[in-house]
N, CA, C and O of each residue as an XYZ file, in Angstrom:
352
protein
N     138.265    146.746     27.349
C     136.990    147.180     26.804
C     136.249    147.989     27.870
O     136.380    147.754     29.071
N     135.489    148.923     27.391
C     134.687    149.715     28.318
C     133.450    148.912     28.720
O     133.039    148.005     27.996
N     132.865    149.233     29.851
C     131.666    148.497     30.277
C     130.510    148.594     29.266
O     129.764    147.630     29.090
N     130.361    149.732     28.615
C     129.275    149.885     27.643
C     129.476    148.958     26.441
O     128.527    148.328     25.973
N     130.696    148.878     25.951
C     130.988    147.999     24.816
C     130.799    146.538     25.226
O     130.245    145.741     24.469
N     131.260    146.196     26.419
C     131.084    144.828     26.919
C     129.609    144.487     27.023
O     129.196    143.398     26.626
N     128.811    145.404     27.551
C     127.367    145.200     27.664
C     126.748    144.935     26.297
O     125.960    144.003     26.137
N     127.108    145.759     25.309
C     126.535    145.589     23.970
C     126.982    144.280     23.318
O     126.198    143.638     22.620
N     128.226    143.885     23.539
C     128.709    142.626     22.960
C     127.988    141.437     23.587
O     127.567    140.523     22.878
N     127.844    141.441     24.908
C     127.158    140.334     25.581
C     125.686    140.313     25.170
O     125.113    139.239     24.987
N     125.072    141.478     25.024
C     123.686    141.564     24.552
C     123.563    140.968     23.146
O     122.642    140.199     22.869
N     124.490    141.328     22.269
C     124.464    140.799     20.898
C     124.688    139.287     20.887
O     124.051    138.574     20.111
N     125.580    138.798     21.735
C     125.828    137.354     21.816
C     124.538    136.629     22.194
O     124.196    135.611     21.592
N     123.827    137.149     23.184
C     122.591    136.515     23.622
C     121.512    136.529     22.555
O     120.818    135.533     22.354
N     121.370    137.658     21.870
C     120.343    137.751     20.820
C     120.668    136.805     19.676
O     119.795    136.075     19.206
N     121.907    136.812     19.228
C     122.301    135.934     18.112
C     122.151    134.465     18.505
O     121.672    133.656     17.710
N     122.556    134.119     19.722
C     122.406    132.729     20.172
C     120.933    132.330     20.192
O     120.587    131.224     19.777
N     120.062    133.222     20.672
C     118.631    132.928     20.693
C     118.049    132.755     19.307
O     117.231    131.864     19.076
N     118.472    133.611     18.378
C     117.963    133.508     17.007
C     118.454    132.235     16.319
O     117.694    131.566     15.619
N     119.723    131.909     16.525
C     120.257    130.673     15.938
C     119.561    129.461     16.550
O     119.198    128.524     15.839
N     119.377    129.480     17.857
C     118.696    128.381     18.531
C     117.274    128.214     17.999
O     116.835    127.097     17.723
N     116.560    129.326     17.857
C     115.185    129.238     17.372
C     115.141    128.721     15.941
O     114.217    127.998     15.568
N     116.122    129.083     15.152
C     116.153    128.647     13.750
C     116.394    127.145     13.635
O     115.757    126.472     12.824
N     117.313    126.617     14.446
C     117.692    125.216     14.295
C     117.009    124.265     15.270
O     116.815    123.093     14.945
N     116.640    124.740     16.456
C     116.048    123.843     17.443
C     114.654    124.278     17.867
O     114.075    123.717     18.797
N     114.124    125.272     17.185
C     112.798    125.772     17.538
C     111.699    124.866     17.015
O     111.957    123.741     16.588
N     110.490    125.357     17.050
C     109.367    124.558     16.555
C     109.491    124.296     15.056
O     110.180    125.019     14.336
N     108.824    123.269     14.616
C     108.872    122.902     13.211
C     108.148    123.894     12.322
O     107.480    124.811     12.799
N     108.291    123.694     11.030
C     107.716    124.606     10.058
C     106.206    124.702     10.217
O     105.661    125.805     10.214
N     105.520    123.574     10.355
C     104.065    123.575     10.456
C     103.596    124.293     11.718
O     102.614    125.035     11.681
N     104.289    124.080     12.827
C     103.929    124.752     14.069
C     104.090    126.256     13.932
O     103.253    127.015     14.421
N     105.154    126.694     13.273
C     105.353    128.131     13.063
C     104.251    128.713     12.179
O     103.841    129.856     12.381
N     103.767    127.942     11.203
C     102.723    128.439     10.324
C     101.390    128.574     11.042
O     100.629    129.505     10.780
N     101.110    127.645     11.945
C      99.836    127.653     12.658
C      99.861    128.625     13.828
O      98.965    129.457     13.967
N     100.882    128.523     14.668
C     100.926    129.310     15.899
C     101.652    130.635     15.732
O     101.546    131.502     16.599
N     102.372    130.811     14.658
C     103.160    132.021     14.476
C     104.530    131.861     15.099
O     104.712    131.070     16.024
N     105.496    132.614     14.589
C     106.860    132.435     15.079
C     107.393    133.654     15.809
O     108.462    133.576     16.413
N     106.696    134.767     15.776
C     107.215    135.975     16.388
C     107.419    135.799     17.881
O     108.458    136.190     18.415
N     106.454    135.223     18.551
C     106.566    135.039     20.000
C     107.737    134.131     20.334
O     108.474    134.406     21.281
N     107.920    133.083     19.598
C     109.000    132.139     19.861
C     110.365    132.783     19.632
O     111.293    132.548     20.406
N     110.499    133.588     18.586
C     111.774    134.234     18.281
C     112.150    135.214     19.381
O     113.295    135.232     19.833
N     111.201    136.022     19.812
C     111.476    137.003     20.858
C     111.826    136.304     22.163
O     112.765    136.707     22.850
N     111.087    135.268     22.507
C     111.360    134.532     23.742
C     112.731    133.877     23.693
O     113.464    133.920     24.681
N     113.091    133.280     22.582
C     114.411    132.660     22.452
C     115.513    133.704     22.593
O     116.526    133.455     23.246
N     115.321    134.865     21.986
C     116.319    135.923     22.085
C     116.461    136.402     23.528
O     117.579    136.640     23.987
N     115.363    136.545     24.241
C     115.424    136.994     25.632
C     116.081    135.954     26.535
O     116.860    136.306     27.421
N     115.775    134.692     26.319
C     116.415    133.631     27.107
C     117.909    133.587     26.793
O     118.727    133.379     27.689
N     118.263    133.782     25.531
C     119.674    133.829     25.152
C     120.410    134.984     25.819
O     121.543    134.821     26.270
N     119.773    136.147     25.882
C     120.379    137.306     26.537
C     120.573    137.036     28.018
O     121.635    137.330     28.568
N     119.567    136.483     28.667
C     119.692    136.170     30.096
C     120.829    135.178     30.332
O     121.634    135.361     31.245
N     120.896    134.143     29.523
C     121.967    133.161     29.669
C     123.344    133.749     29.400
O     124.315    133.397     30.071
N     123.432    134.642     28.421
C     124.718    135.273     28.111
C     125.204    136.118     29.286
O     126.384    136.078     29.634
N     124.309    136.874     29.889
C     124.711    137.683     31.034
C     125.089    136.813     32.232
O     126.046    137.122     32.940
N     124.363    135.751     32.460
C     124.705    134.848     33.562
C     126.059    134.193     33.299
O     126.910    134.150     34.187
N     126.260    133.690     32.101
C     127.536    133.052     31.758
C     128.704    134.024     31.836
O     129.779    133.659     32.314
N     128.511    135.246     31.378
C     129.572    136.255     31.432
C     129.942    136.567     32.876
O     131.122    136.624     33.222
N     128.938    136.765     33.709
C     129.212    137.103     35.106
C     129.857    135.947     35.862
O     130.715    136.174     36.714
N     129.461    134.721     35.568
C     130.107    133.567     36.204
C     131.571    133.481     35.759
O     132.449    133.186     36.569
N     131.831    133.737     34.477
C     133.209    133.711     33.983
C     134.054    134.782     34.668
O     135.205    134.532     35.024
N     133.490    135.967     34.852
C     134.230    137.030     35.529
C     134.476    136.659     36.990
O     135.554    136.919     37.523
N     133.478    136.051     37.640
C     133.666    135.621     39.031
C     134.753    134.561     39.150
O     135.432    134.483     40.174
N     134.922    133.757     38.126
C     135.969    132.737     38.129
C     137.337    133.310     37.767
O     138.329    132.582     37.763
N     137.398    134.597     37.467
C     138.659    135.246     37.160
C     139.003    135.281     35.688
O     140.110    135.681     35.329
N     138.092    134.876     34.828
C     138.340    134.915     33.389
C     138.006    136.307     32.866
O     136.958    136.865     33.192
N     138.887    136.855     32.068
C     138.669    138.198     31.540
C     138.851    138.199     30.030
O     139.422    137.267     29.462
N     138.365    139.243     29.391
C     138.551    139.414     27.952
C     137.761    138.405     27.149
O     136.568    138.199     27.377
N     138.442    137.781     26.209
C     137.799    136.834     25.295
C     137.245    135.630     26.058
O     136.197    135.096     25.693
N     137.931    135.203     27.104
C     137.461    134.047     27.884
C     136.110    134.337     28.520
O     135.262    133.448     28.597
N     135.898    135.571     28.977
C     134.611    135.934     29.562
C     133.526    135.955     28.494
O     132.380    135.597     28.765
N     133.880    136.374     27.280
C     132.894    136.363     26.193
C     132.560    134.931     25.777
O     131.421    134.646     25.406
N     133.525    134.044     25.835
C     133.240    132.627     25.577
C     132.324    132.090     26.669
O     131.450    131.266     26.399
N     132.518    132.552     27.898
C     131.605    132.204     28.983
C     130.193    132.669     28.701
O     129.230    131.991     29.056
N     130.062    133.828     28.061
C     128.737    134.338     27.682
C     128.097    133.431     26.638
O     126.899    133.154     26.704
N     128.885    132.974     25.685
C     128.359    132.074     24.652
C     127.897    130.761     25.274
O     126.818    130.255     24.964
N     128.730    130.219     26.156
C     128.381    128.960     26.820
C     127.138    129.154     27.691
O     126.253    128.299     27.709
N     127.070    130.270     28.407
C     125.910    130.551     29.253
C     124.629    130.654     28.453
O     123.590    130.140     28.868
N     124.697    131.322     27.295
C     123.513    131.437     26.440
C     123.087    130.066     25.931
O     121.898    129.747     25.917
N     124.055    129.258     25.514
C     123.731    127.928     24.996
C     123.109    127.050     26.075
O     122.142    126.334     25.815
N     123.659    127.104     27.281
C     123.127    126.287     28.373
C     121.719    126.744     28.751
O     120.828    125.918     28.953
N     121.521    128.053     28.845
C     120.193    128.574     29.200
C     119.156    128.187     28.151
O     118.040    127.797     28.494
N     119.516    128.293     26.886
C     118.579    127.928     25.821
C     118.291    126.430     25.829
O     117.153    126.016     25.610
N     119.311    125.622     26.080
C     119.107    124.177     26.137
C     118.187    123.808     27.303
O     117.274    122.998     27.146
N     118.433    124.410     28.480
C     117.586    124.134     29.644
C     116.169    124.597     29.382
O     115.217    123.893     29.717
N     116.015    125.760     28.793
C     114.687    126.298     28.483
C     113.946    125.379     27.514
O     112.752    125.128     27.677
N     114.657    124.884     26.513
C     114.037    123.977     25.544
C     113.658    122.651     26.194
O     112.615    122.080     25.875
N     114.504    122.155     27.109
C     114.244    120.893     27.785
C     113.013    121.003     28.691
O     112.175    120.102     28.729
N     112.923    122.101     29.406
C     111.786    122.302     30.324
C     110.503    122.564     29.554
O     109.436    122.081     29.933
N     110.606    123.322     28.482
C     109.434    123.695     27.698
C     108.918    122.489     27.021
O     107.925    122.564     26.298
């Protein structure tokens, strides 16, 4: 894969992970109605992107390439979102 395609795939992984996380583990329905959900969705997507890039780069440093590195991106996004949710 070219670096540009890899960048876009890892970016998409992070955004999708953030959106899925916000949908299932985000604030409850009432909180979203009162406080709004736009800020939470964007923040979750950004944290997911950061985690995906960190996970991808750690996988590459460990010598994993191709699909294994993309799985590292998924794991990195999930871990970053979980840590962010735990701290928040």
